[in-house]
N, C-alpha and C positions, 0 to 999 in steps of 0.2 A: 206084144212088147213095143213094136213101132207105133201103134196107136196110142199107148200110154205116153210115150215120149213126145208125140205130136201134141197131145192134150196138155202135157206139162209145158212144152214150148209155147203153145198158144196162151195158156194161163199166165206164163211169165211175161210174154209180150203185152198182154192186156194190162197186167199190173204195172209194167214199166210205163206204158202209155198213161195210165191213171196217175202215177207219181209225177210224170212229166207234166201233166195238166195241172196238178197242184202247184208245181214249181212255176209254171207259166202264169197261173192265176195270182200267185204270191207276188211275182215280179211286176205284173201289170198293176196290181193294187198299189204297190209302192211307187211305181213310175207315174201313175195317174194322180198321186198325191192323196189317195183315199186312206189316210192314216187311221181314221176312226175304225176302219174295217180290219186293220192289221191284227189286233188281238184275236179276232175270230178265226184265224188260221191255226190257233193253238188250243190244246186242251187247257183247262183251267190251271192245272198244276205243272204245265210243261216248262222245261228249261230252255231259255234262249241265252246263249253265251257267245260273246265275241272275244276272241283272244288271238294273239300272235301264234303262228305255227311253232315257232321256237319255244315258247313257253309250254305249249301242249306237249311237244316231243320231249322236253326236259322235266315233265311232270310238275311244272311251276304254273299253277292254275290261277295266276293273276290275270284278271279279265279287264278288258276295256269297257265291257258292259255285261252285266249278269242279272238276268231277270228270271225269276222262277215261279211267277204266277201271272194270271191275266190282270190282276189288280195292279201289279208292277208295270205291265205293258200298257195298260190304260193310263196310268200315271205318267209314263214316258211320253205317250201321245199328247197328254195335256201339257206337259212341260215343253214339248216341241212347239205346240200351237201358241202357248200363252206366256212362257217364262224365258226360254232360251233365246237370246238375241243372236241371230245368225243370218248370213247372206242366203237368200232364197236361190236354190238351184233346181234344175230339172235333172232327174236321174234316169238312167237306162241300165237296167240289170240284164246281163246276158248270162245265161246258164247253159252249160254244155257238159258232155261227158258223163251223163247220168249212168250210174252203175248200181244195180241192186246187189246188196251184200247178203241179206238174209230176210226171209219171209216166213213168219210163223203164223199160227192162227190169230195171235194177238197183235203183232206189230210187224212192220217192215222197216229194214235199215237200208239206207242208200248213201252214196256219196256223189257229188257233182262239183264241177268247177264253176266259178263265177267271176265276172268282171263287172264293175260298176263304173259308169262314166257320169260325170257331172257337166252340165252346161249352165253358164250363168246368164244373167239378163243382158250382158254386154256382148254375148255371142261367142264367148270362149268355152271350149270343151276340153276336158282333160280326163285321163284315167284316174279314178279316185281310189279304187281298191280292187285287189284280186285275191283269190284264195279258193277255199274248198268248203262246201257245205257238207256236214256230216249229220244226216237226219235220221230220226226215228219217227215213224208215223203210225197212227192207229185209225181204224175205221170206227166212227161213232155215228150211229143212226144212218148208215150208208154213205157217210162222207168222211174222207181222209182229213186228219188234223195232225199237226206236229205234236208229238209228246216230248221231243227234244230236237233242238236245232243248235248245233255247234258250228260257229262260223270261224274258220281258221284263216287268218290273214297271212298272206305270203310275206308281208313286210311287218317289221316291229312297229313302224310308225306310219301315220298317214299325214299328208301335208296340209290338212285343214281339220276343222272340228268334225267329230263323228256325231252327227245330230240324228239324221234319219236312220231307220233300221236298214240293215244290209240284207 
């Protein structure tokens, strides 16, 4: 009995570390400005949805950004690069409080906290957004990818344009 629990705890810790590595790689990709790689973190038909926590809790699913395919994510990247006029900022994504909710043969659900800071070319830094990631991931060819990423913002508004992914 004790051996099974130990194996279960070890497997859970390894899975938690693997999810943590996915979150770190995702954050580093965005912080390094490698937007062309961003869609690769998702399954082709994965949902990426940014909405205020208040809307989510009231079942009002009005989103700030709703993308349900990699074609939409690639289009978003193209718009960020070529269409949207915005002030260039450097971002830092901080992720903490990772908690595994459920792990089945097919998918893993987790929640984690995030904070995103922006620094502009003039040297000013500010807290841009805080909230919670609600993720569902699947293993495809040995690699974890998001099948769903719900980004719940703690605030209903943010004080500048939502351009780059969170």
